[in-house]
C-alpha positions as CSV (number, residue, x, y, z in Angstrom):
1,M,115.9,156.7,119.3
2,A,119.3,154.9,119.1
3,Q,121.1,157.2,121.5
4,G,122.9,155.3,124.2
5,L,122.4,151.9,122.6
6,T,125.7,151.0,121.1
7,H,124.4,148.2,118.9
8,L,122.1,150.4,117.0
9,N,123.2,152.7,114.2
10,D,121.8,156.2,113.5
11,R,118.9,154.6,111.6
12,G,118.0,152.3,114.5
13,E,119.4,149.2,112.8
14,A,121.3,146.5,114.7
15,H,125.0,146.3,113.9
16,M,128.2,145.0,115.5
17,V,130.1,147.8,117.2
18,D,133.4,148.8,115.7
19,I,136.1,148.3,118.4
20,G,139.0,148.8,116.1
21,D,140.1,152.1,117.7
22,K,139.5,151.0,121.3
23,A,142.5,150.6,123.6
24,V,143.6,147.1,124.5
25,T,143.2,146.8,128.3
26,R,142.8,144.0,130.9
27,R,139.1,143.4,131.3
28,R,137.3,141.4,134.0
29,A,133.6,140.7,134.8
30,V,131.9,138.7,137.5
31,A,128.3,137.6,137.2
32,E,126.0,135.5,139.4
33,A,122.9,133.4,139.3
34,S,121.0,131.5,141.8
35,I,118.8,128.4,141.5
36,L,116.2,127.9,144.2
37,A,115.4,124.3,145.1
38,Q,114.3,122.1,148.0
39,P,117.0,121.1,150.4
40,A,116.9,117.4,149.3
41,T,117.5,118.5,145.7
42,V,120.3,120.8,146.7
43,E,122.0,118.0,148.7
44,A,121.7,115.6,145.8
45,L,123.2,118.2,143.4
46,L,126.1,118.9,145.9
47,S,126.8,115.3,146.7
48,G,126.6,114.0,143.1
49,S,124.1,111.4,144.2
50,G,121.5,112.4,141.5
51,K,120.7,110.2,138.6
52,K,123.1,112.1,136.3
53,G,126.1,112.1,138.5
54,D,128.4,115.0,139.5
55,A,126.2,118.0,138.9
56,I,128.6,120.6,140.2
57,A,131.5,119.5,137.9
58,T,129.2,119.3,135.0
59,A,127.7,122.7,135.6
60,R,131.1,124.2,136.1
61,I,132.4,122.8,132.7
62,A,129.1,123.8,131.0
63,G,129.5,127.4,132.2
64,I,133.1,127.6,131.0
65,M,132.2,126.2,127.7
66,A,129.3,128.6,127.3
67,A,131.5,131.6,128.0
68,K,133.8,130.5,125.2
69,K,130.8,130.3,122.8
70,T,129.1,133.6,123.8
71,S,129.7,135.2,120.4
72,E,127.9,132.2,118.8
73,L,124.9,132.7,121.1
74,I,124.5,136.5,121.4
75,P,124.4,137.8,117.8
76,L,126.3,141.0,118.1
77,C,129.0,139.9,120.6
78,H,132.6,139.9,119.4
79,P,134.5,136.6,119.6
80,L,137.0,137.1,122.4
81,A,140.3,135.4,123.4
82,L,139.4,134.7,127.0
83,T,142.4,134.5,129.3
84,K,140.4,133.1,132.3
85,V,136.9,131.7,133.0
86,S,136.0,130.3,136.4
87,V,132.7,129.1,137.7
88,E,132.1,128.6,141.4
89,I,129.0,126.9,142.9
90,E,128.0,126.9,146.5
91,A,124.9,126.2,148.6
92,L,122.7,129.2,149.6
93,S,122.3,129.6,153.3
94,G,119.8,127.3,154.8
95,G,120.0,124.9,151.9
96,A,117.5,126.9,149.9
97,G,119.4,126.5,146.6
98,L,122.7,127.0,144.9
99,H,124.6,130.2,144.0
100,V,126.7,130.4,140.9
101,T,129.5,132.9,140.5
102,A,131.2,133.2,137.1
103,T,134.3,135.2,136.3
104,A,135.6,136.0,132.8
105,E,138.8,137.8,131.9
106,T,140.6,138.9,128.8
107,T,143.1,141.4,127.5
108,G,141.4,143.1,124.6
109,Q,139.3,145.9,123.1
110,T,135.9,145.0,124.5
111,G,134.5,143.8,127.8
112,V,133.6,140.3,129.0
113,E,130.3,141.0,130.8
114,M,128.3,138.9,128.4
115,E,130.8,136.0,128.8
116,A,130.4,136.1,132.5
117,L,126.6,136.4,132.4
118,T,126.4,133.5,129.8
119,A,128.7,131.3,132.0
120,A,126.5,131.9,135.1
121,S,123.3,131.4,133.2
122,V,124.3,128.1,131.5
123,A,125.8,126.8,134.8
124,A,122.4,127.4,136.5
125,L,120.6,125.8,133.5
126,T,122.8,122.8,133.8
127,L,122.1,122.5,137.5
128,Y,118.4,122.6,136.6
129,D,118.9,119.9,134.0
130,M,120.9,117.7,136.5
131,G,118.2,118.1,139.2
132,K,114.9,118.1,137.2
133,A,114.3,114.4,137.8
134,M,113.9,115.2,141.5
135,E,112.3,118.7,141.3
136,K,110.8,120.4,138.2
137,G,109.8,123.4,140.3
138,M,113.3,124.8,140.7
139,V,113.6,128.5,139.9
140,I,116.6,130.2,138.3
141,T,116.8,133.8,139.7
142,D,119.0,136.9,140.1
143,V,121.1,136.5,137.0
144,R,123.1,139.7,137.0
145,L,126.4,141.4,136.6
146,V,128.2,141.9,139.9
147,E,131.3,143.8,138.8
148,K,133.4,144.7,135.8
149,S,136.7,146.4,135.3
150,G,138.7,147.7,132.4
151,G,137.8,149.6,129.3
152,K,136.5,153.1,128.5
153,S,133.4,152.9,130.6
154,G,135.4,152.2,133.8
155,D,134.6,150.0,136.7
156,F,131.2,148.9,137.9
157,L,130.5,147.3,141.3
158,R,126.9,146.3,142.3
159,A,126.0,147.9,145.6
């Protein structure tokens, strides 16, 4: 039952993975999310003309802060000394929404996929919060890992 799931022991019980014997390597992960919205909402978020002010800067900071707190949000994640977190936000083509790209890096014994995914998710949630006065029907979509490098499992690149 627990084969292949690293956070389950032989009895199927959740546990934190022992990374003590893993090699210290440079690790990087990139994740993305999109938030679909009406063009007027997108423009307000991009221009900072919404009721809550500079949505892009606020979402970027929220994403970075979230990456730093991932181990407090995801129960079995190890706390990591992140060496870099960046969050970029740009308009989707045709003004149909916004695209968030989050990058997390560390030099350590475990990967930073969850930190990148958390950063992208929280940045998208913050954009929703900043724009909900204009449009409650926005949709957060396509939260996913785009690439990762470093560690025993090797590199991953979404096709």
